[in-house]
PDB file as gemmi writes it, atoms N, CA and C in Angstrom:
CRYST1    1.000    1.000    1.000  90.00  90.00  90.00 P 1                      
ATOM      1  N   MET A   1      60.238 -46.331  49.020  1.00  0.00           N  
ATOM      2  CA  MET A   1      60.630 -47.678  49.381  1.00  0.00           C  
ATOM      3  C   MET A   1      60.299 -48.599  48.210  1.00  0.00           C  
ATOM      4  N   LYS A   2      61.256 -49.405  47.817  1.00  0.00           N  
ATOM      5  CA  LYS A   2      61.043 -50.276  46.673  1.00  0.00           C  
ATOM      6  C   LYS A   2      60.754 -51.719  47.058  1.00  0.00           C  
ATOM      7  N   ARG A   3      61.298 -52.166  48.167  1.00  0.00           N  
ATOM      8  CA  ARG A   3      61.105 -53.554  48.579  1.00  0.00           C  
ATOM      9  C   ARG A   3      60.627 -53.600  50.019  1.00  0.00           C  
ATOM     10  N   VAL A   4      59.666 -54.473  50.274  1.00  0.00           N  
ATOM     11  CA  VAL A   4      59.098 -54.610  51.604  1.00  0.00           C  
ATOM     12  C   VAL A   4      59.234 -56.078  52.005  1.00  0.00           C  
ATOM     13  N   PRO A   5      59.658 -56.365  53.237  1.00  0.00           N  
ATOM     14  CA  PRO A   5      59.873 -57.755  53.632  1.00  0.00           C  
ATOM     15  C   PRO A   5      58.569 -58.536  53.820  1.00  0.00           C  
ATOM     16  N   THR A   6      58.700 -59.835  53.646  1.00  0.00           N  
ATOM     17  CA  THR A   6      57.633 -60.770  54.007  1.00  0.00           C  
ATOM     18  C   THR A   6      58.140 -61.531  55.222  1.00  0.00           C  
ATOM     19  N   ILE A   7      57.331 -61.615  56.251  1.00  0.00           N  
ATOM     20  CA  ILE A   7      57.699 -62.346  57.457  1.00  0.00           C  
ATOM     21  C   ILE A   7      56.944 -63.663  57.450  1.00  0.00           C  
ATOM     22  N   VAL A   8      57.701 -64.772  57.466  1.00  0.00           N  
ATOM     23  CA  VAL A   8      57.108 -66.109  57.478  1.00  0.00           C  
ATOM     24  C   VAL A   8      57.236 -66.655  58.893  1.00  0.00           C  
ATOM     25  N   VAL A   9      56.112 -67.100  59.459  1.00  0.00           N  
ATOM     26  CA  VAL A   9      56.097 -67.647  60.819  1.00  0.00           C  
ATOM     27  C   VAL A   9      56.012 -69.160  60.701  1.00  0.00           C  
ATOM     28  N   ARG A  10      56.965 -69.853  61.327  1.00  0.00           N  
ATOM     29  CA  ARG A  10      57.012 -71.322  61.276  1.00  0.00           C  
ATOM     30  C   ARG A  10      56.950 -71.896  62.679  1.00  0.00           C  
ATOM     31  N   ARG A  11      56.345 -73.066  62.775  1.00  0.00           N  
ATOM     32  CA  ARG A  11      56.325 -73.825  64.034  1.00  0.00           C  
ATOM     33  C   ARG A  11      56.679 -75.259  63.671  1.00  0.00           C  
ATOM     34  N   ASN A  12      57.720 -75.779  64.310  1.00  0.00           N  
ATOM     35  CA  ASN A  12      58.196 -77.145  64.042  1.00  0.00           C  
ATOM     36  C   ASN A  12      58.473 -77.358  62.554  1.00  0.00           C  
ATOM     37  N   GLY A  13      59.038 -76.337  61.904  1.00  0.00           N  
ATOM     38  CA  GLY A  13      59.406 -76.447  60.502  1.00  0.00           C  
ATOM     39  C   GLY A  13      58.271 -76.232  59.517  1.00  0.00           C  
ATOM     40  N   GLU A  14      57.050 -76.092  60.003  1.00  0.00           N  
ATOM     41  CA  GLU A  14      55.885 -75.898  59.139  1.00  0.00           C  
ATOM     42  C   GLU A  14      55.466 -74.427  59.156  1.00  0.00           C  
ATOM     43  N   GLU A  15      55.179 -73.883  57.981  1.00  0.00           N  
ATOM     44  CA  GLU A  15      54.689 -72.514  57.927  1.00  0.00           C  
ATOM     45  C   GLU A  15      53.284 -72.459  58.505  1.00  0.00           C  
ATOM     46  N   ILE A  16      53.087 -71.540  59.457  1.00  0.00           N  
ATOM     47  CA  ILE A  16      51.753 -71.396  60.048  1.00  0.00           C  
ATOM     48  C   ILE A  16      51.118 -70.054  59.689  1.00  0.00           C  
ATOM     49  N   GLY A  17      51.882 -69.190  59.036  1.00  0.00           N  
ATOM     50  CA  GLY A  17      51.325 -67.909  58.613  1.00  0.00           C  
ATOM     51  C   GLY A  17      52.396 -66.994  58.086  1.00  0.00           C  
ATOM     52  N   ARG A  18      51.954 -65.895  57.491  1.00  0.00           N  
ATOM     53  CA  ARG A  18      52.901 -64.900  56.990  1.00  0.00           C  
ATOM     54  C   ARG A  18      52.273 -63.526  56.971  1.00  0.00           C  
ATOM     55  N   VAL A  19      53.144 -62.531  57.110  1.00  0.00           N  
ATOM     56  CA  VAL A  19      52.751 -61.134  57.003  1.00  0.00           C  
ATOM     57  C   VAL A  19      53.459 -60.609  55.757  1.00  0.00           C  
ATOM     58  N   ILE A  20      52.680 -60.152  54.793  1.00  0.00           N  
ATOM     59  CA  ILE A  20      53.231 -59.695  53.525  1.00  0.00           C  
ATOM     60  C   ILE A  20      53.071 -58.182  53.424  1.00  0.00           C  
ATOM     61  N   GLU A  21      54.178 -57.503  53.263  1.00  0.00           N  
ATOM     62  CA  GLU A  21      54.263 -56.054  53.085  1.00  0.00           C  
ATOM     63  C   GLU A  21      53.858 -55.260  54.318  1.00  0.00           C  
ATOM     64  N   THR A  22      52.587 -55.285  54.713  1.00  0.00           N  
ATOM     65  CA  THR A  22      52.133 -54.511  55.868  1.00  0.00           C  
ATOM     66  C   THR A  22      51.234 -55.377  56.735  1.00  0.00           C  
ATOM     67  N   PRO A  23      51.141 -55.087  58.024  1.00  0.00           N  
ATOM     68  CA  PRO A  23      50.260 -55.860  58.900  1.00  0.00           C  
ATOM     69  C   PRO A  23      48.789 -55.722  58.496  1.00  0.00           C  
ATOM     70  N   SER A  24      48.019 -56.776  58.733  1.00  0.00           N  
ATOM     71  CA  SER A  24      46.568 -56.734  58.495  1.00  0.00           C  
ATOM     72  C   SER A  24      45.856 -55.996  59.617  1.00  0.00           C  
ATOM     73  N   THR A  25      46.446 -56.027  60.810  1.00  0.00           N  
ATOM     74  CA  THR A  25      45.870 -55.333  61.966  1.00  0.00           C  
ATOM     75  C   THR A  25      46.647 -54.040  62.172  1.00  0.00           C  
ATOM     76  N   ALA A  26      46.517 -53.460  63.336  1.00  0.00           N  
ATOM     77  CA  ALA A  26      47.180 -52.182  63.621  1.00  0.00           C  
ATOM     78  C   ALA A  26      48.697 -52.312  63.717  1.00  0.00           C  
ATOM     79  N   THR A  27      49.198 -53.485  64.148  1.00  0.00           N  
ATOM     80  CA  THR A  27      50.640 -53.627  64.348  1.00  0.00           C  
ATOM     81  C   THR A  27      51.143 -54.993  63.896  1.00  0.00           C  
ATOM     82  N   LEU A  28      52.421 -55.041  63.617  1.00  0.00           N  
ATOM     83  CA  LEU A  28      53.070 -56.301  63.264  1.00  0.00           C  
ATOM     84  C   LEU A  28      53.018 -57.268  64.445  1.00  0.00           C  
ATOM     85  N   ASP A  29      53.216 -56.755  65.669  1.00  0.00           N  
ATOM     86  CA  ASP A  29      53.160 -57.604  66.867  1.00  0.00           C  
ATOM     87  C   ASP A  29      51.819 -58.319  66.973  1.00  0.00           C  
ATOM     88  N   ARG A  30      50.742 -57.588  66.712  1.00  0.00           N  
ATOM     89  CA  ARG A  30      49.399 -58.179  66.807  1.00  0.00           C  
ATOM     90  C   ARG A  30      49.206 -59.253  65.733  1.00  0.00           C  
ATOM     91  N   ASP A  31      49.678 -58.993  64.515  1.00  0.00           N  
ATOM     92  CA  ASP A  31      49.560 -59.996  63.449  1.00  0.00           C  
ATOM     93  C   ASP A  31      50.283 -61.289  63.833  1.00  0.00           C  
ATOM     94  N   VAL A  32      51.522 -61.157  64.313  1.00  0.00           N  
ATOM     95  CA  VAL A  32      52.298 -62.350  64.680  1.00  0.00           C  
ATOM     96  C   VAL A  32      51.635 -63.079  65.846  1.00  0.00           C  
ATOM     97  N   ALA A  33      51.123 -62.355  66.829  1.00  0.00           N  
ATOM     98  CA  ALA A  33      50.432 -62.991  67.959  1.00  0.00           C  
ATOM     99  C   ALA A  33      49.206 -63.761  67.478  1.00  0.00           C  
ATOM    100  N   MET A  34      48.456 -63.176  66.548  1.00  0.00           N  
ATOM    101  CA  MET A  34      47.275 -63.861  66.015  1.00  0.00           C  
ATOM    102  C   MET A  34      47.682 -65.136  65.281  1.00  0.00           C  
ATOM    103  N   ILE A  35      48.743 -65.065  64.482  1.00  0.00           N  
ATOM    104  CA  ILE A  35      49.223 -66.251  63.768  1.00  0.00           C  
ATOM    105  C   ILE A  35      49.615 -67.333  64.767  1.00  0.00           C  
ATOM    106  N   LEU A  36      50.380 -66.967  65.793  1.00  0.00           N  
ATOM    107  CA  LEU A  36      50.839 -67.945  66.784  1.00  0.00           C  
ATOM    108  C   LEU A  36      49.688 -68.559  67.576  1.00  0.00           C  
ATOM    109  N   ASN A  37      48.597 -67.827  67.728  1.00  0.00           N  
ATOM    110  CA  ASN A  37      47.440 -68.331  68.462  1.00  0.00           C  
ATOM    111  C   ASN A  37      46.392 -68.984  67.554  1.00  0.00           C  
ATOM    112  N   GLY A  38      46.706 -69.114  66.270  1.00  0.00           N  
ATOM    113  CA  GLY A  38      45.794 -69.790  65.348  1.00  0.00           C  
ATOM    114  C   GLY A  38      44.579 -68.974  64.962  1.00  0.00           C  
ATOM    115  N   ILE A  39      44.645 -67.666  65.125  1.00  0.00           N  
ATOM    116  CA  ILE A  39      43.527 -66.785  64.786  1.00  0.00           C  
ATOM    117  C   ILE A  39      43.741 -66.261  63.368  1.00  0.00           C  
ATOM    118  N   PRO A  40      42.775 -66.441  62.473  1.00  0.00           N  
ATOM    119  CA  PRO A  40      42.948 -65.944  61.102  1.00  0.00           C  
ATOM    120  C   PRO A  40      43.088 -64.417  61.070  1.00  0.00           C  
ATOM    121  N   LEU A  41      43.977 -63.940  60.222  1.00  0.00           N  
ATOM    122  CA  LEU A  41      44.149 -62.500  60.079  1.00  0.00           C  
ATOM    123  C   LEU A  41      42.997 -61.925  59.265  1.00  0.00           C  
ATOM    124  N   PRO A  42      42.552 -60.720  59.623  1.00  0.00           N  
ATOM    125  CA  PRO A  42      41.505 -60.085  58.827  1.00  0.00           C  
ATOM    126  C   PRO A  42      42.063 -59.657  57.473  1.00  0.00           C  
ATOM    127  N   PRO A  43      41.200 -59.488  56.473  1.00  0.00           N  
ATOM    128  CA  PRO A  43      41.683 -59.002  55.188  1.00  0.00           C  
ATOM    129  C   PRO A  43      42.233 -57.588  55.339  1.00  0.00           C  
ATOM    130  N   LYS A  44      43.231 -57.267  54.536  1.00  0.00           N  
ATOM    131  CA  LYS A  44      43.803 -55.923  54.582  1.00  0.00           C  
ATOM    132  C   LYS A  44      42.846 -54.941  53.924  1.00  0.00           C  
ATOM    133  N   PRO A  45      42.758 -53.755  54.495  1.00  0.00           N  
ATOM    134  CA  PRO A  45      41.937 -52.732  53.836  1.00  0.00           C  
ATOM    135  C   PRO A  45      42.607 -52.325  52.528  1.00  0.00           C  
ATOM    136  N   ASP A  46      41.838 -51.868  51.565  1.00  0.00           N  
ATOM    137  CA  ASP A  46      42.367 -51.422  50.288  1.00  0.00           C  
ATOM    138  C   ASP A  46      43.288 -50.251  50.532  1.00  0.00           C  
ATOM    139  N   ALA A  47      44.490 -50.342  49.974  1.00  0.00           N  
ATOM    140  CA  ALA A  47      45.465 -49.281  50.177  1.00  0.00           C  
ATOM    141  C   ALA A  47      45.053 -47.994  49.488  1.00  0.00           C  
ATOM    142  N   GLY A  48      44.265 -48.108  48.439  1.00  0.00           N  
ATOM    143  CA  GLY A  48      43.803 -46.924  47.745  1.00  0.00           C  
ATOM    144  C   GLY A  48      44.914 -46.111  47.125  1.00  0.00           C  
ATOM    145  N   ASP A  49      45.972 -46.812  46.672  1.00  0.00           N  
ATOM    146  CA  ASP A  49      47.115 -46.100  46.125  1.00  0.00           C  
ATOM    147  C   ASP A  49      46.956 -45.757  44.643  1.00  0.00           C  
ATOM    148  N   GLY A  50      45.841 -46.165  44.058  1.00  0.00           N  
ATOM    149  CA  GLY A  50      45.593 -45.832  42.670  1.00  0.00           C  
ATOM    150  C   GLY A  50      46.329 -46.687  41.678  1.00  0.00           C  
ATOM    151  N   ALA A  51      46.992 -47.734  42.146  1.00  0.00           N  
ATOM    152  CA  ALA A  51      47.728 -48.612  41.237  1.00  0.00           C  
ATOM    153  C   ALA A  51      46.760 -49.343  40.312  1.00  0.00           C  
ATOM    154  N   LYS A  52      47.139 -49.409  39.053  1.00  0.00           N  
ATOM    155  CA  LYS A  52      46.289 -50.089  38.072  1.00  0.00           C  
ATOM    156  C   LYS A  52      46.633 -51.562  38.031  1.00  0.00           C  
ATOM    157  N   LYS A  53      45.602 -52.387  37.823  1.00  0.00           N  
ATOM    158  CA  LYS A  53      45.802 -53.836  37.788  1.00  0.00           C  
ATOM    159  C   LYS A  53      45.872 -54.317  36.369  1.00  0.00           C  
TER     160      LYS A  53                                                      
END                                                                             
């Protein structure tokens, strides 16, 4: 896979959160629910893919 979507969540035209590449929690549904309820998303675990910075 070369490109992964970013999901931007807006309320009344204002961005209230986003999911970039993969969910921070177990599922995308849970991430979006947390954003809609004003709960900060946890940091993503290190993917450990060996990519160099």
